[in-house]
N, C-alpha and C positions, 0 to 999 in steps of 0.2 A: 754300373753305378753303384757308387760304397753306400749312398745314402738316398732315401725318397722321403720326400717332405710332403704331408697330405694336409692339407686345409679342406675341411668340410665347411659350404654355404648355403645359406638358405635367406634369399633376398639380402644382399649385403651390398649394394651397389652404390652405400655410402662411404663402405670402408676397403672393399676388396684391392684397388686399386694399391694404396698405399701401403697393404700388405703385401701382395705379388711386387711390388716394386723393391720392395726391401728386400723379400727373399731371392731377388734376380740380382742384387747388388752385394754378396756374400762375399767375404773374406777367402772362402773355400773355396776352391775348383770348381767353375761351373761346369765343366765337364765332369765331373765326379758326383754331382746330384741331381737331383728329377724333383721336379714341383709337380706334386699332382693335386687340383681341385674337383673335388665330388660337389657335385652341384644338388641339393637334396630338397629337387622340386620349387624352384625357385621362381617367382611370376613378376618380377621387376625385370629391370635392365642388366641384372648380374651378368646372364651369359654374354650380353652384348659385348659388356667390358672386360670380359674374360680372354675374347676374340682376339685382342690386342696386344697379348701378352705370350711368350713363346712356353707355356705351361700344356700340361696333359688334362685335358676335361672331360668330365664324364659326368652324364646326368643320368639320375634316378628319380622318382618317382617318390615324393614324400613320404619318408619312411623314420625319418628321426637320424640324430647325429652317431649313434653309436652305428648306426648300419651303415650310414655315407662313410665314415671313417672303418670299417672293417673292410668295405668295398675298396676303398682306396690301397689298402693291404693286400689285397688279393691283385690288383695290379702293380703292385710296387717290383722295381728290379732291383733296389738295393736292400743290403742287409743289415741295415742300421734305418729303422725308421722313425722319423719326426712327426709331431703334430702340432700346430699351433692353431688359431682361431681368425677365422676373418677380421675380426677389430682389434689385432694384435700387430702391431709394427715391430718386427724383429731387429735386434742395433746387428749393423754390419758382419760382425763375428759371433752372431749365436750359433750356426750351424758347427762352426769349428769349437766352441765350447761345449756344445750339445754334446758331440761328438768324443771330445778329448776323453773324459772318463770309461769309454769303451775301449780303450786301450786297453785297458785290467779286463782279463778274459774272465774273470769271475762276476763282473756288474752288468744285470743284465735290463736296468732302466735307470732312465738319469730324468729327474724333474730339476725345470730350469724355475726363473724369477720373473714379476714383472715390476713396471712401473707406470705411473700416469702422470699426464701434465694438465689433468684436468685441474681447474682453479675451485668449483664446488667444493663447501665445507664438505659434504657427504661424499664426496668421492673420495678427499683428502683423509677423512677419517677411515674410509673402506681402506686405502693404501696403509694407512699406518696398522689397519688390523691384519695385511696380510704382512706389512714389516716384523709384526710381531712373532708370526708364524713362522716367518725366515729367520728370527734369531734361534728359534727353538731349534729349525733343522739344520741349520750350520753345527750345530752342538752334535750331532748324531753321526755315528759311522756309518750307519743305514739308517733308511725312512723307509714306511709302510704306505706312503702316498705320493704318487706322481700324478699333477694336473694335467689335462688335455690344451693346457692353453701353452704349454712349454714342458712337452714330453718327450723321453726318447725310448726306442726299447729294441731290441734285438728282437728280427723278424721271426725267427726261428722259435724264440719263447713266446712272442705274442700270439703266433699260430696256433701252438703247443697251447697256451690258455683259454685257446677259445676266440680269443678277442674281447671285445664290448661286448656285454649283457645287451640282445634288441630289445629286448625289455621294456629298458629303459627309454620312456617314448621321448622326450625330452633331454636338453645338456643338463643334466642335474645328478649328480654321485654315480655316473656309470662309470666315472674314472675310479674313483673310490671303490669300486665293487673290483675293479680288475685289481687293483692296488693291493687290495686284504686277499684277493686271491692268489697272487702273487707270492704275499710276505708267507700266507699259509705252507706256500710249497717252497718256502724254504729260496726264494730267489732276493739276489741283494738288490737295492735300488740305492740311489744316493743323490743327495742336493747339490746344485753346482751354483752355486748365486751369480756368478760371473754371466751366466746365457740367460741373458735380460731379454724380454720383449716389451715395446710400451705398448699399456692398452688403452684402448681409446674410450669405453665407455664402463667407468665404473656407475653406481646406479647414482643419479645427479638429484636426487630428491628423497626427502623422510619416506613417502610412500613408497617409491621402486623399492628402494632399499627394506623397507618392513615387508614387502612381498616376499621379495628375493629369498631373504633369509627365512619365509615361514615354511618354503619351498624346499629348500636347503634343509630345514629341520627335518620336513615330512620325508624327503628323500633318504637323506641320513638314516632315519630310523627304520626305513627301509632295507639299507645295508645292514645297520646293526642288528636286525634279526636273522642276518645270515652269518654274521660273526659277532655274537654277543660279547664276547672278549673284548672287543675295541672298543666296546662301550667306556669300558674303565680307562683302557688308557690306550692313546696311539702315538706318531710322532707328529702328528701335526697340528692337533687341537690341545689348545692352553690347558690344562687344568683348572686353571682360574675361570675360565668361560662356562666349563660345565657347574662350577659351584657356585657361579651368577645365577645360571640357571634355575638350579637349585634352590638357592637364598632368595630368588624373587618369587619364585612358586609358594616357600612358606612365608614369604611374606602375606602375599594375598589371603592364606590360610587362617595365619593368625590376626588380618584386622579383622573379622567379624568375631574369632575369638576375645579379641579385646574389646570388644564392643559388649558380649555378654555376662564375662568376667574379668572386669575392668584391671582388677589387681593383677594377679597373674597372665593374664592375657596381655596386657601393657607391656609388662618386663620381656614376654618374650617376642612380643612385636621388636620392642627395640633393640633388643638383643640383635634378632634377624636383623634387621635395617645396618646396625652396627657391623655386622662381619658382613655384608652386602658391600658395603661402601668401602671397608677395606679392602675387597676383592676388585676394585676398580683402580687402586693405587698400581699396580705395576704398568698397566697398559696408560694411564694419566702420565708417569715416569714417562714411557716410552715416546707420547704423543710430544711432549715438552721438548725432548732431545731431536724428535725428528720432524715435527712441524709445528712449533709451540703455540701458533695462532688455533690450531683447530682442537689443544686441548680443554681448550676452556667450556666445547660442546662436549665433549667426552662422557662426563656422567649420563645425561640425556643418550647419549647416541649408545652408551652399551645397554643402559637401561630398557631401551628400544629393541635393541637387537636380542637380549636374553627373553625378553615378553616373545617376541616374534619368535626366534629358534625353539621357545619352549611349546607354544602354540602349535607350530607345526610338527614338532614331534609329540607332541600328545594328538593330535588327527592323526599322525602314522601309526600311532598305537592301537588309535581306534579303528580305522578302517583300511591300512595298509593289505591285511588277510583277502582284501577281494582284488588284489593286483595279480 
């Protein structure tokens, strides 16, 4: 085996068939790769579904996706390890495109991209959010973030780095932590926008999206405490996003100031609101190019995103020492 594809699953009966069917219909030679499914203690009919496919099935008690992925790597025969999620459907050339950058011996990891066919406005806005990040990554010779929905690693380097940190109990920023560790050790990681998976379930409601971003902010702050230099700049996070969070925080601070000191306070508030509004424009322009109808909702979407991420990061600052 040249390649081992690892899919961690937990109660994935709604999606796993589409994922496995796509993985078993790749343009890459079938005899040159294996598919390993690690069941993290599912209680639905996921296991029964997987029995219908020629894949390696591993069951473990529920310990979280980081542990499941690490277990899959231990059982893998391939020198190249690929990860995707159970709610992702890789295009037929996904493995081929993920493996292609590894022809260069100095490449340690590869990040792919994903698309969605969802029709909900929030899901489409979330996709534009990823498109904004992809545009940044395309310009970078090397990157410092490899997401597990479409990720590739040299097995030897993955094991050398100790794999994913098992103290992350949920699928949230454990891939960021590993990527930052690899970046710190000087390993080269690259982005291949042609290695595409279709994502089946972006958040499709405001409530789901806000909750997701809150916990993204929380766990990202846990990682930032380990790698404080990445808080200022990394290859994956738009600087405008960080400034949006800061400006929205200042808006909240200056609202009571404007009430207490009407003159100077209102001036500060107006200037801050103006700066925040200007910071929204790059995303809105991208939305107009990628999915014009969703651009109308972008200002509200971005404000909610900044508020949710900011609240999560603040919560991370206050309590993450307990983890």
